[in-house]
C-alpha positions in Angstrom: 0.0 0.0 0.0 1.3 3.4 -0.9 2.2 6.1 1.6 0.0 8.4 -0.5 -3.1 6.3 0.3 -2.3 6.4 4.0 -1.8 10.1 3.8 -5.1 10.5 2.1 -6.8 8.5 4.9 -5.1 10.6 7.5 -6.0 13.9 5.8 -9.6 13.0 4.8 -10.9 10.5 7.4 -11.6 13.1 10.1 -9.9 10.7 12.6 -7.2 11.9 15.0 -3.7 10.3 15.3 -4.9 8.7 18.5 -8.0 7.3 16.8 -6.0 6.0 13.9 -3.5 4.5 16.3 -6.4 2.7 18.0 -7.7 1.4 14.7 -4.3 0.3 13.4 -3.3 -1.0 16.8 -0.2 1.2 17.0 0.8 4.2 19.0 -0.1 7.8 18.1 3.7 8.4 17.6 3.7 5.6 15.0 0.9 7.2 13.1 2.8 10.5 13.2 5.9 8.8 11.8 3.8 7.2 9.0 2.3 10.6 8.1 5.7 12.2 8.0 6.9 9.2 5.9 9.7 8.5 8.4 8.6 4.9 8.5 6.0 2.5 7.2 5.4 -1.1 8.0 7.6 -3.3 5.9 6.7 -6.9 6.7 4.6 -9.3 8.8 1.3 -8.8 10.4 1.5 -5.1 10.8 2.3 -4.5 7.1 -0.7 -6.7 6.2 -3.0 -4.8 8.6 -1.7 -1.5 7.3 -2.6 -2.5 3.7 -6.1 -3.9 4.6 -7.0 -1.1 6.9 -5.7 1.7 4.6 -7.6 0.2 1.6 -10.8 -0.1 3.6 -10.6 3.4 5.1 -9.8 4.9 1.7 -12.8 3.1 0.3 -15.0 4.5 3.1 -13.8 8.0 2.2 -14.6 7.4 -1.5 -18.1 6.1 -0.6 -18.5 9.1 1.8 -18.9 7.0 4.9 -16.0 9.1 6.2 -15.0 11.7 7.3 -16.4 11.4 10.7 -18.3 14.6 11.6 -16.6 16.9 14.1 -19.8 17.8 15.9 -20.5 14.3 17.4 -20.6 13.9 21.1 -17.6 12.1 22.7 -19.8 9.0 23.3 -21.1 8.8 19.8 -17.7 9.4 18.3 -16.3 6.6 20.6 -19.0 4.2 19.5 -18.4 4.9 15.8 -14.7 4.4 16.3 -15.3 1.1 18.0 -17.6 0.0 15.1 -14.9 1.0 12.5 -12.2 -0.8 14.4 -14.2 -3.9 15.0 -15.1 -4.1 11.3 -11.6 -3.5 10.1 -10.1 -6.0 12.6 -12.6 -8.6 11.3 -11.3 -8.0 7.7 -7.7 -8.6 8.8 -8.3 -12.0 10.6 -7.2 -15.0 8.6 -10.0 -17.3 7.4 -10.5 -20.2 9.7 -10.5 -23.6 7.9 -13.1 -26.1 9.2 
């Protein structure tokens, strides 16, 4: 996934660094580093999550499901963030074979 796509998500999602950190399961500082292109995930589970989450958030922006409005109460914003994170985390889980 390109840094440009992540930058677009950061710029247009309406989510804070802390909220993106919660979604991507990294620190706010890591989000800051990714925005400044000082680092990006290169391999392993984090790189896979980065790709899946960035593509999904970018698609949500394209479909106008994001940005998250600024005028939401803290509780509504928290609930929406939890919903977004839960859905994205579900996308990144490997398929279980039965």
